[in-house]
C-alpha positions, 0 to 999 in steps of 0.5 A: 500500500502506497502512503500518500505524503501529507502536504504541509499547509500554512494558514493565510496571514491576516493583516488587520485594518484596525488596531483597536486604538482611537484615531485621536484622544481629544479634539485638539489632536483630531483637529490637527490631524485633519488640518494636516491630512486635508491640506496635504491631500489638496496640495497633491490632488492633481498628482495621481502618484502621491498617496496621503493617508491618516491613521492607516496601518502600515505593514512594512514586512510581508509575513509579519502582521505584528510589525506595524504602525498607524501614523497620524498622517503619512505621505507616500510618493510613487504609489497611486491614490486609492482606498486601502484597508491598510498599507502593505508595503510589499504590494506598493512596489515596496515603497515606504512612506517618505513623510510621517506626522504624529500629533501628541496627546496627553496619553502618549508615553515616552516609551511609545513615542520612542518605539514609533521613532525607531520604527520610522527610522528602521523602515525608511521614513525620510522625514518625521515630524512630531508636534505637541499642541499642548506645549506648542513644541515641534521636533523634526527628523530628516534621514541622513544616510541610514539614520534619521537625524534631528533637525536643529532648527524647525522654525522656518524649516521647509520640507524637502519632500513636501515643499511646505514651510513650518513656522513656530509662533509663540502660541501656535504652529503654522504651516504654509503651502509652497505658494505661501498660502497658510494651511486652513481648516475645513471651516476656513475653506468653506468660508472662502468658498462661500465668499468666492460664490458670493462674488461670482453671484454678484458679478453675474447679477451685475452682468445680468443687470447690464444685459437687461439695461441694454436690452431695454434701451434697444427696445426703446430705440426701436419703439421711438423709431417706429413712432417717428416713422408713423408720424412721417418723420424719417428717423436719423439713424447712423 
């Protein structure tokens, strides 16, 4: 009797889309994440090969679903836009996110943030920015060779990858687009859109009024010409 060899099978590795942790611990942290995410998404909206994500699990190594981080905001150049449940690097031409932002909350520990920085250092992040809104403190790291080095002066710093400028004022951190426009939150953008729409409406109304006035004047001129002809007077039309 011939005994068949048993085929060894390996269970499929699942890469969860969620780590069970909240996106933000408070409104300040959430607001900063949204401002950075949306402004970077707008900045690169026309480039199909720039992927911007917030709170998305990043798995750098195939076969290891324990090795992961979910940056508050990450930007990856060289991969297409599109929805993803997680960022599995081996499915993205093995391109690691080049820029990462983290916004501190009171619940973050020094050990936790040290582990995150080590992760970003080990797996290829080029620029890492860490902001503490409670202290208005910004720290940045830039890759130099194999390691992320601390950026000595963040006030006035311009991101090599993003082209955005950072300014640290006494009470707040401000970010500027390459064209000099200040990063805006949703409400500010909505206000600007409403102002632009109001200006367009006013311009259209002015054009409509001018068009109507011209039409009335032409009709009056035609009526006057008709009355003159009826009275036997030849109108002097040039």
